[in-house]
N, C-alpha and C positions, 0 to 999 in steps of 0.2 A: 828913708828908712822906713821900717813899717811897725807896727806896735799890735801885743797879743796882752792876754788877759790871763793869769795864772792860778790854778784851785787845787786848793789842799782839802777843801772842807774843813777847816779848823772850825776846833769846839770845844775852848777852855772849863775847865768846871766850875763851878757847880752846871752838874746838868742838869735841868729841866726835861719835866713831859714836853714832847710836841720839838724840842731842842734842835735834835739831828735833822726833824722834817722841815724844821724852819731854816735851816742852812741850806740844805740842798732847792727849796723854792726860791729863798733870796738869789740863789747860783744863779738858777736857772731864768728869774728877773734879769737879773744884771746882763746875763748872755744877750736875751731878748733884746734889752734895751742898747749893750756894745752892737749888736748886729744892724740894729737903726742908725746905729750913728756913725758907722762905717770904722770899727776897730776890725784888726784884719782877720787876727787869730783870738781862737781861746785854748789853753792847753790844760791838760786833765791828769794827774798824778795818778798812779797808781801804787798805795802803798797798804800795808796789812800790819794789824795789832797798835799801831802807833796812837794810841790815847792821846786825844786833845792836839794832838802834830797834823794829823790826818786823819781824816773819817771815809777817805777815795778810796776803796776796796775794790770797787766793779767800775770803771770809768767808760767801757764800752758801754753800759747801763746808760749812763745820766749824757755822754755826747751824745746817744741814740736819742734821748731825750730834746736834748739843745737840738739837735739836728730838724727835731718837727715845730720848734720857735724859731726858727732862723732861715735866712734864704742865702746870706752870702759870706759869711764868718767862716774861716776854716776850722775845724775841728782836728784838736791835735793830740793825740798821744803824747804826754808828757812826761812819763813815759811809760810803756808798756815793758813788763820785767821780763825777761827772754830764758833765762835758764829752765830749762820744760817742768823742773819741780813745781814753779808756778801756773808755767804757760805751757802748755804742751805746743808744739808749734803748727800742726794743724789747727789747732783751735784758734790760735793766733792769726793765722790766714783768713779763716772761716771769720771770723769777727770783723777784722778790719775790710775785709772783702765785701761783710753786709753793711757795714757802716758806713761805707765808701757808696752803697748802693741808695742807702736810705738817705741819705743826705745831699745826692745827684752830685758825686767828685767831690766831695769836700776834706777826705780824710788825710793830716800828715801822720805820717806814721813813725813816733820817736820808740825807742827801746834801750834798755838797762840794762844793768845787772844784778842792781840793787844792792845795799851797802850796811844794813843795821844788822845788828846779831839778833834783834827784836825778830824780825823779818825770815833771815834768813836760817835761827835756829828754830821757828815755827814750822819752816817747809823742808828743812833737813838740806839745804844749801851749804855745800864746803864753800867757805871765804875762799880759799887757796884756789879755787874751781870755776870760780864765777865766772871769769874775764873767756876760760874757752867756753865752758858750758854759751852765754853771749855769743860769740862768732858762730860758734857749731850752729845754735838754733835760729839767728838770725838770717844767716845766707841762707840756710835751707829754709827757711820762710820767705824770705823770698823768692826761691826757686819754686816755691807750693804756688805761688800766688801767680807766678810767671809762666810756667811752662803746662803745657796738657797732651798727655796727663804729668803729671811727676811722676820721674822715674823708681823712685824709692833710695830709702839711702840706711847705710847701716854705718853707726856713729858712737862715740865713747859716751854720750848723754842721750842720746836718744835712736831708732832705728822702726821705720814703717816701710810696709812694702810699698808695690807702684798702684797709685791711687789718683784719678781725676780730683781736685781740691773742687768744690763749688761751695758758693758761688763764687765769681771771678771781679774784683772791683772794674768800676768805671774807669777809674785810673790807670791807663796801662804802660808799660809791664805789671806797676802798682804803685800805691801812693807815694810821695816822698818822702824818703827816707831820712832819719834825724838820729843823734843818741846824745844823751845825757853827757854832760862834761861837767869836770869841778876843778882839775887840774889844768897845767899847762900840757903836759904828756896826754891826757886825753880828747885837748882840743887836737893834737899833730894825729891822733888812732883815728879821728873823726875823720879827717881831710886826706888822710892815707884810706881807707875805706869810702870816701865818696860822701859821705853822709856830711849832712848839716848840723852844726854843733850847737847845741841846747846847752848852753854852760850856765851853770846854775851855782858860778862862783859870783862874787859883788867883789867887782875890781872897778878901779878907778879909769876914766879914760886913757890917760899915760901908758896904763897896762893894757888897756883894749887896744892901743894903735899896736903895739908888739906882739900881740895874741892873733889878731886878725890877720896881719901881714903873716907870720907865719904860718896860719893856716891858707891864707890863698896862695904862697907859696908852693906849700907842698900840692893842691890842687891842681896847680899849673905843671908839676915835674912827674917825672917816670916813677914816682913813689907812689900816689894816686894810683889804686887798684882796688873799681868799685866790688865791694862786698853784695851789691844788689844788683838789680839791672838798668840803674838809670844812674846816673849823678845829682846830687842837690846840695850845690853851692851857695850856705846859708852859715850867718853867724849869729846867733841870739844870745841875749844876756838879761838878767835879772833885776828888777830896780824896784825900790818902793814906789807908792804913786799916792799922794793926797794934794789935791789943788783947791784951792781958794782964795778968796781978794785978799783975805787976812791973814796973814803968814801964821799969827800964833794960833788961828783957828785950823790953819792947814795941819799944820804940828800937833796941835793936841785931839783931830780927829783921825790922825794916820800914824804919828810918830811909833807910839808904845806898841799897838799893832805888828809893824812893822819890828820892831826890835822882840818881839815876841817870837814872831816868826823865824829868825834867828837864833833865838836861845831855843827854842821848841827842837829846832833839827839838831843843833849842837847837841841837847840832852840826850837825843837819840842815837846817835852818831858817834858822840865823843867821851863825855863825864857821868852820863844819866846812870842811876840803877834805878828801875822799874819794877814796880808789885804790879802785874796786870790786874785790873781792874779796883786798884786801892791808890796807887802811886796819885798825886797830886800837882800836876806839871807848873797851871798857875802859881798855884801857891808857891811854889819853889821859885817861880819866875820874878814873883813880889819881891820873897825873902833876898833873893841875889840882885834886886832890881841897882842897887847903889854899888854893886861891886863889877857891873859888868863892862866892857871892854866895847867900846861901839864900830867894832870893827866893819860893820856894812853900811857906815855913815849915816846920811840923810835920806838920800837918794832922791825921787823926785819929789818931793815934798815940801810944800811952800807955795807961793805965790805963782801966778802965771809966767810971768817974766823969770822966775826962779827957776820952774820947773824947765822954761824953754832953754834957759840956757845949760842947763843941764843934759839937757837930751840932744843940743844942740852938739855937745863936745864928744858925744858917742857918735852919733851921726859923720862928724868930721874925722873921727877915729875908723871909718869904715863899716861899723857894726849894722848889719842890716834889719834886724829887729831887736824891740826895747819889749821885754813881755814884764807887765804890771804886778806886784804885788798887794792888792787890795785886800782881798779877804782873808785876813789875819787877825790873829788874837782877839780882842773886843770890839772890832771896829764896826760901827753899825751899817745895816744896809740901807740905808736912805741918804747918810753919808759916800758911803761907794757910789751910788748912784748919781747925785748932786759932783762931786769930784769931776765922775768920767763924764759927765752931760758938759761940765766947763771945759774940761780938757779938750773934748771933741769941738766944741764951738771955738773956741779961742786959739787954740794949737794944731790939732790936727792939719786943716786945710793947707798950713804951709808945706808941713813933713809933707805928705802926699804928693803935692805938686812937685816938689824936688824928687819924690822917689821914684815916680815915672819916668824921668829923664835918664834917670841913674841905672835903673834896672834893665832898660834899654840898651843902654852903654856896657852894662855886664853882661847880660846875654851876649852880645856880639863880642867882646872881649873874650870868655870864658868858652865859647862854642867847638874852637878849635881844640883847646885843652879835654872839654869833656869829651868828644870824639876818638882822641888819643887814648885816653884813659879806658874808655868802655871796648877800644880794640883789645886792650890790656890785658881785660878780665878773663881769668879761667871759668868757663862755662860748663856744666853740666850737661853729659851727653844726653840727648833726648834719646828716647826709646820709640821704638815704632816697628811698625809689622806685628811678625810672629813673633818679637821679643815683649810685644805688649801679654800680659797674663789673662788666662781666662779663669774668671773667678766663680766657681761653680757652687748654686744657690743650697743650701744647707739639705731641700727639699729631695736635690738630684743625687746628692751625694747618701742618701739613705741614713739620715742623721735625724732623728728624733731629736729635735732643740728642746722639748720640754724634758727630758732625762738626760740631755747629756751635760757633762760639769766640764768638760775641758776638750781644746780642739791644738792639734799640735800644726804649724803652718810652714810651708815651702820657704825657700829664699823671695818669693814671687807673690808671698802673698796667697798662695792656694791652700787649702784643707785636704793635708795626708791623711790624718786617720783623729778620732773624737772617740775619746774612751768613755764606755757607757756604764753607768751604775745598775747594780742587776736590781729588778723593779721587787725581789722580793726582799730587798734590804731594805726596801723603802719605806718610811711609816707615816 
């Protein structure tokens, strides 16, 4: 089993000068340490307007910074929001490829729909359309990364003419693809599309066994029809983590932050009434603390032996990766680093040793199923020869760019006419 770190950049109130800067600086230090310790992945979310819960609205910038502080750790978008009103598909392709280049081919491309009223309302995303938006945009972004040139597309949620998207990523045809999952049904969807499942649900090993089995059954079946140009068979789960030789110290350092993580997630997704710039989520958490149901349990919080037992149960269930939630609530940077170091020294080597053997066997077992799945994939027809349009520069069209206000383009991206403003009317 592999291990990752999960970052929301949580920042509970009250906020002080320099607090946001410290959150980002501490996170980069933690990731640099994790890289040296042998942690496999870091996952960075994309959220907007979710005060206190997540101040990570530009993950591509943060991950680029992390890429220059590390050498081996995989850099995961966990996830980039796919509906085009958040991120136009061509811009997603450009940013994914650029990050892959500057990191030396270490990107994991996770995508998602978005879930909160705060975000969807802010960007004008219709909740009833978000799944269809995700599918259309994700499929076409993969085509943009894999095809030279991209033939162009006219869809329901976005359209663009033939263009060659540059740069292209190091990992071809594109980095491994994942999708955010929170329910059994979305786990199934991940498998049907040949995507890694980033499950952000807190489930016990007994339930994980069933979800993992169903996921891999679909990967091996004719129901798996890849949305991208490769298949990424992987199942990941999140867990709290705070390790200390003294159990009570581990709990005092990590449990409150982990509970705030779950509370603030529910606040924005299920029960909160938020006033932008005014509501205090941490204060409400403290007010409701005694009424909370501990649905997420304790996770990997305890002594090394307790955490080993916790993680081994998921390993036995067939989970491929556990992603640790540490940067949450009021958890201290120093405690996060100390816990991570103890985990890496005491527990990580034994899991890595077993993972090497398991990974080889898994690849061999799944190879024929992946080959069959890719053969089923409907592929966008390439555009060749005279079909590739020639786009003439404005200067060759007699267009004065300084005075042009709009242009009309044909269905291949070539300019037809450009209305002008009479210079005498300009002030």
